[in-house]
C-alpha positions as CSV (number, residue, x, y, z in Angstrom):
1,M,4.9,-28.1,-21.3
2,N,1.1,-27.5,-21.4
3,I,-0.3,-25.2,-18.7
4,S,-3.6,-24.5,-20.4
5,N,-5.6,-27.1,-18.4
6,V,-7.1,-25.5,-15.3
7,V,-8.2,-27.7,-12.4
8,D,-9.2,-27.2,-8.7
9,V,-6.4,-28.4,-6.5
10,P,-6.7,-29.0,-2.7
11,M,-4.8,-26.4,-0.8
12,G,-3.4,-29.1,1.5
13,E,-1.6,-30.7,-1.5
14,I,0.4,-27.5,-2.2
15,R,3.6,-26.1,-0.6
16,L,5.8,-23.1,-1.0
17,A,9.3,-24.4,-1.7
18,G,11.0,-21.1,-2.5
19,I,11.0,-21.5,-6.3
20,N,9.3,-18.2,-6.9
21,V,11.7,-15.3,-7.6
22,R,9.7,-12.9,-5.4
23,S,11.4,-12.5,-2.0
24,D,9.4,-9.6,-0.5
25,L,6.2,-11.5,0.5
26,K,6.8,-11.0,4.3
27,S,7.3,-7.3,4.3
28,E,4.6,-5.0,5.8
29,F,3.9,-3.6,2.3
30,S,3.5,-7.1,0.8
31,R,1.2,-8.3,3.7
32,E,-1.0,-5.3,3.1
33,G,-1.1,-6.1,-0.7
34,I,-2.0,-9.8,0.1
35,N,-4.8,-8.6,2.4
36,E,-6.3,-6.5,-0.4
37,L,-5.8,-9.3,-2.9
38,A,-7.7,-11.6,-0.6
39,D,-10.5,-9.1,-0.4
40,N,-10.5,-8.8,-4.2
41,I,-10.6,-12.6,-4.7
42,K,-13.4,-12.8,-2.2
43,I,-15.4,-10.4,-4.2
44,N,-14.5,-11.3,-7.8
45,G,-13.0,-14.8,-7.6
46,L,-9.5,-15.8,-8.8
47,L,-9.0,-14.3,-12.2
48,Q,-5.8,-16.1,-13.1
49,P,-4.8,-19.6,-11.9
50,I,-1.5,-20.3,-10.2
51,V,1.1,-22.5,-11.8
52,L,2.3,-25.6,-9.9
53,K,5.4,-27.8,-10.4
54,G,4.6,-31.4,-10.6
55,I,2.3,-33.9,-12.3
56,Q,-1.5,-33.8,-11.5
57,G,-2.4,-36.7,-9.1
58,K,1.1,-36.9,-7.5
59,P,1.2,-34.3,-4.7
60,P,2.8,-32.4,-3.0
61,Y,3.1,-29.7,-5.6
62,D,5.3,-26.6,-5.5
63,V,4.1,-23.1,-6.4
64,I,6.1,-21.7,-9.3
65,V,3.8,-18.8,-10.3
66,G,1.2,-17.2,-8.0
67,Q,2.6,-17.2,-4.4
68,R,0.6,-14.1,-3.5
69,R,-2.6,-15.7,-4.9
70,Y,-1.9,-18.9,-2.9
71,L,-1.3,-16.9,0.3
72,A,-4.5,-14.9,-0.2
73,H,-6.4,-18.2,-0.6
74,Q,-4.8,-19.4,2.7
75,Q,-5.9,-16.2,4.4
76,L,-9.5,-16.8,3.1
77,K,-9.3,-20.4,4.3
78,E,-10.2,-21.7,0.9
79,K,-10.1,-25.5,0.5
80,T,-9.1,-25.5,-3.2
81,I,-7.4,-23.1,-5.7
82,K,-7.5,-23.0,-9.5
83,A,-4.2,-24.1,-10.9
84,T,-2.4,-25.5,-13.9
85,F,0.5,-27.9,-13.9
86,S,3.9,-27.3,-15.5
87,G,5.0,-30.9,-15.3
88,D,8.1,-32.1,-13.4
89,L,10.5,-29.3,-14.2
90,N,14.0,-29.1,-12.9
91,E,15.1,-26.3,-10.6
92,M,16.5,-24.0,-13.4
93,Q,13.4,-24.5,-15.6
94,S,11.2,-23.7,-12.6
95,L,13.2,-20.6,-11.8
96,L,13.1,-19.4,-15.5
97,L,9.4,-19.8,-15.6
98,S,8.9,-17.8,-12.4
99,L,11.3,-15.1,-13.6
100,S,9.6,-14.9,-17.0
101,E,6.2,-14.5,-15.4
102,N,7.4,-11.8,-13.0
103,M,9.4,-9.9,-15.6
104,C,6.6,-9.9,-18.1
105,R,4.0,-8.7,-15.6
106,Q,3.5,-5.0,-15.9
107,E,2.2,-3.4,-12.7
108,M,-0.3,-0.5,-13.1
109,N,1.4,2.8,-12.4
110,F,0.3,5.1,-9.6
111,N,-1.6,7.4,-11.9
112,D,-3.6,4.6,-13.5
113,I,-4.6,3.3,-10.1
114,S,-5.6,6.7,-8.8
115,I,-7.6,7.5,-12.0
116,A,-9.4,4.1,-11.8
117,I,-10.2,4.4,-8.1
118,T,-11.5,8.0,-8.5
119,K,-13.7,7.0,-11.4
120,L,-15.2,4.3,-9.3
121,Y,-15.6,6.7,-6.3
122,N,-17.5,9.1,-8.5
123,H,-19.5,6.4,-10.1
124,F,-20.7,5.2,-6.7
125,E,-21.7,8.7,-5.7
126,K,-18.6,9.2,-3.5
127,D,-19.4,6.2,-1.4
128,E,-15.9,4.8,-0.5
129,Y,-17.4,1.8,1.1
130,K,-19.0,0.7,-2.2
131,V,-15.6,1.1,-3.8
132,K,-14.0,-1.1,-1.1
133,A,-16.8,-3.7,-1.6
134,H,-16.0,-3.9,-5.4
135,T,-12.2,-3.7,-5.3
136,G,-11.0,-4.9,-1.9
137,F,-8.9,-1.8,-1.4
138,S,-8.8,-0.4,2.2
139,I,-10.8,2.7,2.9
140,Q,-7.5,4.7,3.6
141,T,-6.0,3.5,0.3
142,I,-9.2,4.7,-1.5
143,R,-9.1,8.1,0.3
144,S,-5.4,8.6,-0.4
145,H,-5.7,7.9,-4.2
146,V,-8.8,10.0,-4.6
147,K,-7.1,12.9,-2.8
148,I,-4.1,12.6,-5.0
149,E,-6.1,12.4,-8.2
150,E,-8.4,15.3,-7.3
151,L,-5.9,17.7,-5.6
152,A,-2.3,16.9,-6.7
153,T,-0.6,18.9,-9.4
154,E,0.7,17.2,-12.6
155,K,4.2,17.6,-11.2
156,I,3.4,15.8,-8.0
157,K,1.6,13.0,-9.9
158,G,4.6,12.6,-12.1
159,F,7.0,12.4,-9.2
160,L,4.7,9.7,-7.6
161,S,4.7,7.6,-10.8
162,Q,8.5,7.8,-11.1
163,G,8.9,6.8,-7.5
164,K,10.6,10.1,-6.6
165,I,8.4,10.9,-3.7
166,T,6.1,9.0,-1.3
167,M,2.4,9.2,-1.1
168,A,2.8,10.6,2.4
169,D,4.9,13.5,1.2
170,A,2.5,14.2,-1.7
171,K,-0.3,14.5,0.8
172,R,1.8,16.8,3.0
173,A,2.5,19.1,0.1
174,I,-1.3,19.2,-0.7
175,D,-2.3,19.9,2.9
176,A,0.4,22.5,3.6
177,S,-0.4,24.4,0.4
178,Q,-4.1,24.7,1.3
179,G,-5.3,24.5,-2.3
180,D,-2.5,26.7,-3.8
181,R,-1.2,24.5,-6.6
182,R,1.8,26.6,-7.4
183,K,2.8,26.6,-3.7
184,A,2.4,22.8,-3.6
185,D,4.8,22.4,-6.5
186,Q,7.3,24.6,-4.6
187,L,7.0,22.6,-1.4
188,I,7.3,19.2,-3.0
189,D,10.8,20.1,-4.3
190,E,11.9,20.8,-0.7
191,L,10.0,18.2,1.3
192,A,12.7,15.5,0.8
193,K,15.2,17.7,2.5
194,L,13.2,18.0,5.7
195,T,13.2,15.8,8.7
196,K,10.0,14.0,9.6
197,Y,9.4,16.4,12.4
198,E,9.9,19.4,10.1
199,K,7.5,17.9,7.6
200,N,4.8,17.6,10.2
201,R,5.4,21.2,11.3
202,L,5.2,22.3,7.7
203,V,1.6,20.9,7.4
204,E,0.7,22.5,10.7
205,A,2.1,25.9,9.6
206,G,0.2,25.7,6.3
207,S,-3.0,25.0,8.1
208,K,-2.5,27.9,10.5
209,N,-1.4,30.4,7.9
210,P,-2.8,29.5,4.5
211,K,-1.7,32.9,3.0
212,A,2.0,32.3,3.8
213,S,4.4,31.7,0.9
214,A,6.2,28.4,0.4
215,A,9.4,30.0,1.6
216,E,7.7,31.3,4.7
217,L,6.2,27.9,5.5
218,L,9.6,26.2,5.0
219,E,11.3,28.7,7.3
220,D,8.7,28.2,10.0
221,A,9.0,24.4,9.7
222,K,12.8,24.6,10.2
223,K,12.6,26.8,13.3
224,P,14.1,25.1,16.4
225,R,11.3,23.8,18.7
226,L,11.5,22.6,22.2
227,E,10.3,19.0,22.0
228,E,10.3,16.1,24.5
229,T,11.4,12.6,23.5
230,L,9.4,9.7,25.1
231,I,10.7,6.1,24.8
232,L,8.0,3.5,25.1
233,N,8.3,-0.3,25.5
234,L,5.4,-1.5,23.4
235,P,3.9,-5.0,23.5
236,P,4.4,-6.8,20.2
237,K,0.7,-6.6,19.2
238,I,0.7,-2.8,19.7
239,H,3.9,-2.4,17.7
240,K,2.4,-4.5,14.9
241,A,-0.8,-2.5,14.9
242,L,1.2,0.8,14.7
243,L,3.2,-0.6,11.7
244,E,0.0,-1.6,10.0
245,A,-1.7,1.7,10.6
246,S,1.5,3.5,9.4
247,Q,1.4,1.5,6.1
248,R,-2.3,1.9,5.5
249,L,-2.4,5.6,6.3
250,S,0.9,6.4,4.5
251,L,2.1,8.1,7.7
252,E,5.2,7.8,9.8
253,V,4.9,5.6,12.9
254,E,5.6,8.5,15.1
255,E,2.8,10.5,13.5
256,V,0.3,7.7,14.0
257,T,1.4,7.4,17.6
258,M,1.1,11.2,18.2
259,N,-2.3,11.3,16.6
260,A,-3.5,8.5,18.8
261,L,-2.1,10.1,22.0
262,V,-3.5,13.5,21.3
263,S,-6.9,12.0,20.5
264,W,-6.9,10.0,23.8
265,L,-5.8,13.1,25.8
266,Q,-8.5,15.3,24.3
267,T,-11.2,12.6,24.7
268,N,-10.4,12.3,28.4
269,E,-10.1,16.1,28.8
270,F,-6.4,16.2,29.7
271,L,-5.7,18.4,26.6
272,A,-7.8,21.1,25.1
273,A,-9.1,20.4,21.6
């Protein structure tokens, strides 16, 4: 099998036949990744061709390796994509090639990404829009990584790289601690035990009382509060927009909704700022 010959293949001659071992391409997280990949390809071009099952000149071809790159090209409405041909492999051979490619691919860890984005951010004189123009990352993604790299403790960074905490909780610990790194480390150990409402109250408490200890902030966050529950029937496009905002901002859907509601009420003078 020789897959070294790279050619431009019409997009219309390619199909997704379910050969690729990746099954998460329709999740909200994956769609966001494909959006950023499309932006990156638009800026830098396709750096690695996809691999197609079949023989050149005898379409249709099936994607074995590079489904995300193919979907990003679809999104960009490209007419062709750079590809190599694996030949007419059987189902098991195709599956093994896809598995090998995905198993051997080593994703950059969280810290590496944060360091790289922050270096670019500083290089471009803290202009996040220039970083976006050169990488395709969303503005919120850039802001989140820069904040983590510049303000998070080594303990928090380590937890992120190991997948023990979410970016949202890392930012909550940073915000609630108000620059006190020791306090941030104490809070991050307890954040996972809090409800999403208690997490939000923790950040609020830290902002109002920056001199409070971690124990005092946690105690305040856990105090019973009188809260009203509002159930909304949202149109599909609004629900989709909320999910996208939640993913991009690394916030809970309820928190995005609350922020939008408070902003509207304040703008229209129904709520004091």
